[in-house]
C-alpha positions in Angstrom: -102.8 -2.1 -24.7 -103.1 -5.8 -25.6 -106.2 -6.6 -27.6 -108.3 -9.6 -26.6 -109.5 -11.9 -29.1 -112.2 -14.6 -28.4 -111.5 -17.6 -30.6 -115.0 -18.7 -30.7 -118.4 -18.2 -32.6 -120.4 -19.0 -29.3 -122.7 -16.4 -28.2 -122.5 -17.9 -24.6 -118.8 -17.5 -24.4 -119.0 -13.9 -25.7 -121.6 -13.1 -23.1 -119.5 -14.5 -20.4 -116.3 -12.6 -21.6 -118.3 -9.4 -21.5 -118.6 -9.8 -17.7 -114.9 -8.6 -17.4 -115.8 -5.2 -19.0 -112.8 -5.5 -21.4 -113.1 -4.8 -25.1 -112.6 -7.8 -27.2 -112.9 -9.0 -30.8 -114.4 -12.3 -32.1 -112.8 -14.4 -34.6 -114.2 -17.8 -35.2 -111.7 -20.7 -35.7 -112.0 -23.3 -38.5 -110.7 -26.6 -37.0 -111.6 -30.2 -37.2 -113.3 -31.1 -33.9 -113.4 -34.9 -34.4 -112.6 -37.2 -31.5 -109.3 -39.2 -32.0 -109.4 -42.9 -31.4 -109.0 -43.6 -27.7 -108.8 -40.0 -26.8 -109.9 -39.3 -23.1 -112.5 -36.6 -22.7 -110.2 -34.2 -20.8 -107.5 -34.5 -23.3 -110.0 -33.9 -26.2 -111.2 -30.8 -24.5 -107.6 -29.3 -24.0 -106.5 -30.3 -27.4 -109.4 -28.5 -29.1 -109.1 -25.3 -26.9 -105.4 -25.1 -27.9 -106.1 -25.8 -31.6 -108.8 -23.0 -31.7 -106.5 -20.5 -30.0 -103.6 -21.6 -32.4 -105.8 -21.3 -35.4 -106.9 -17.7 -34.7 -103.4 -16.6 -33.6 -102.0 -17.8 -36.8 -104.8 -15.9 -38.8 -103.9 -12.8 -37.0 -100.1 -13.2 -37.5 -100.5 -13.9 -41.1 -102.9 -10.9 -41.5 -100.3 -8.6 -39.8 -97.6 -9.9 -42.1 -99.8 -9.1 -45.1 -100.6 -5.7 -43.9 -96.8 -4.9 -43.6 -96.3 -6.0 -47.1 -99.5 -4.2 -48.5 -99.8 -1.1 -46.3 -102.3 0.4 -48.6 -104.8 -2.3 -47.8 -104.1 -2.2 -44.1 -106.9 -3.6 -42.0 -108.9 -6.8 -41.7 -112.5 -7.9 -41.7 -112.5 -8.5 -38.0 -111.7 -5.0 -36.8 -108.4 -3.8 -38.0 -104.8 -5.0 -37.8 -103.3 -4.9 -34.4 -100.3 -6.2 -32.5 -100.0 -7.9 -29.1 -103.2 -9.8 -29.1 -104.3 -12.3 -26.5 -106.2 -15.0 -28.1 -108.6 -17.0 -25.9 -109.6 -20.5 -27.0 -112.1 -22.7 -25.0 -113.7 -25.9 -25.5 -116.2 -28.1 -23.5 -116.8 -31.8 -23.5 -119.7 -33.2 -21.7 -120.1 -37.0 -21.1 -122.1 -39.5 -19.1 -119.7 -42.2 -18.5 -117.8 -42.8 -21.8 -120.6 -41.4 -23.9 -119.9 -37.8 -25.1 -122.9 -35.5 -25.2 -122.5 -33.1 -28.2 -124.8 -30.3 -29.3 -128.2 -31.9 -30.2 -129.3 -29.9 -33.0 -132.9 -31.1 -32.9 -135.6 -31.4 -30.4 -135.6 -35.2 -30.6 -131.8 -35.5 -30.1 -132.1 -33.0 -27.0 -134.9 -35.1 -25.5 -132.7 -38.2 -26.0 -129.7 -36.7 -24.3 -131.8 -35.6 -21.3 -133.3 -39.0 -20.9 -129.8 -40.6 -21.0 -128.7 -38.0 -18.3 -131.7 -38.6 -16.1 -130.6 -39.7 -12.5 -126.9 -39.6 -13.6 -123.8 -37.7 -13.0 -122.7 -35.7 -16.0 -119.0 -34.6 -16.2 -118.1 -31.4 -18.0 -114.5 -30.8 -19.0 -114.0 -27.1 -19.9 -110.6 -26.1 -21.2 -109.0 -22.9 -21.7 -106.0 -21.9 -23.8 -104.6 -18.3 -24.2 -101.9 -17.3 -26.6 -99.9 -14.1 -26.7 -99.3 -13.6 -30.4 -96.1 -11.4 -30.3 -94.3 -13.6 -27.8 -95.9 -17.0 -28.4 -96.3 -17.4 -24.7 -99.4 -19.4 -23.5 -101.5 -20.2 -20.6 -103.9 -23.2 -20.2 -106.3 -24.5 -17.7 -109.0 -27.1 -17.2 -112.1 -27.1 -15.1 -114.0 -30.3 -14.3 -117.6 -29.8 -13.3 -119.8 -32.8 -12.2 -123.6 -32.2 -12.4 -126.1 -34.7 -11.1 -129.2 -34.8 -12.9 -132.7 -35.4 -11.2 -134.7 -38.2 -12.3 -136.6 -36.7 -15.4 -139.8 -38.1 -16.9 -140.6 -37.6 -20.5 -143.1 -34.8 -19.8 -140.7 -32.8 -17.8 -138.1 -33.2 -20.4 -140.3 -32.1 -23.2 -141.5 -29.2 -21.3 -137.9 -28.2 -20.6 -136.8 -28.4 -24.1 -139.8 -26.5 -25.4 -139.0 -23.7 -23.0 -135.3 -23.2 -23.1 -134.6 -24.5 -26.7 -131.1 -25.7 -25.8 -130.4 -27.2 -29.3 -126.9 -25.6 -29.6 -125.7 -26.5 -26.1 -123.6 -29.7 -25.2 -125.8 -31.7 -23.0 -129.0 -30.1 -24.2 -129.5 -27.6 -21.3 -128.7 -24.0 -20.3 -127.5 -23.9 -16.6 -127.7 -20.1 -16.7 -131.5 -20.3 -17.5 -134.3 -22.9 -16.6 -131.8 -25.7 -17.1 -130.7 -25.3 -13.5 -134.0 -27.0 -12.5 -132.9 -30.3 -13.9 -130.1 -31.0 -11.3 -129.9 -32.1 -7.8 -126.4 -30.9 -7.3 -123.5 -29.2 -9.3 -120.0 -29.5 -8.0 -117.4 -27.1 -9.6 -114.5 -24.7 -8.6 -115.9 -22.2 -11.3 -119.7 -21.8 -11.8 -119.0 -20.0 -15.1 -117.2 -23.1 -16.7 -120.6 -25.0 -17.1 -121.9 -22.3 -19.4 -118.7 -22.6 -21.5 -115.8 -20.4 -20.4 -114.0 -20.8 -17.0 -113.8 -16.9 -16.2 -111.9 -17.6 -13.0 -109.1 -19.2 -15.1 -109.5 -16.5 -17.8 -108.9 -13.8 -15.1 -105.7 -15.7 -13.8 -104.4 -16.1 -17.3 -105.0 -12.4 -18.4 -103.2 -11.2 -15.1 -100.2 -13.3 -16.0 -100.1 -11.4 -19.2 -100.2 -8.1 -17.6 -104.0 -7.2 -18.0 -105.3 -5.2 -15.2 -108.3 -6.6 -13.5 -109.8 -5.8 -10.0 
């Protein structure tokens, strides 16, 4: 049986992947997520998802090589040495026009982001990259979701941020929670993509690698 590995430390992506009722491990990648000069938002999202998957795949392959060289120390801190992993990397870039909306990290920054989003269309580029470690084969996909924000006054913004506390979410909202109240419309081919992991594409990719799903 192939082992699924989520190349992300995001609790939101882990919660989404749990919906497939498949066991998986979590390994957080260590990559530079800086934007390259002149890099379009969709290209940025796809590059980062690929780098996350490649980073974790390399970690697992190197660990397996070490285990073969040192069998008495077989195992790893993330759940044991295995073969045939499917590493799932994903990234999301949110933007209003050319302005990229990152994770706010503070109440003031979250309120400022939501004020900038007020009455505007926000584009979310959610990318996926899956790597099969023992063959090097890969699968990639990109979802583009456009969410139109209601006109928000300062009081409603502050109430929302105080309630949902979306400080670790790009765009400063949680669509799966109270954040849905901020929008007048959402256009997407995959409603899970807005939360951070496009499950429809994940299922398509896993099936291509022989994973049985309903």
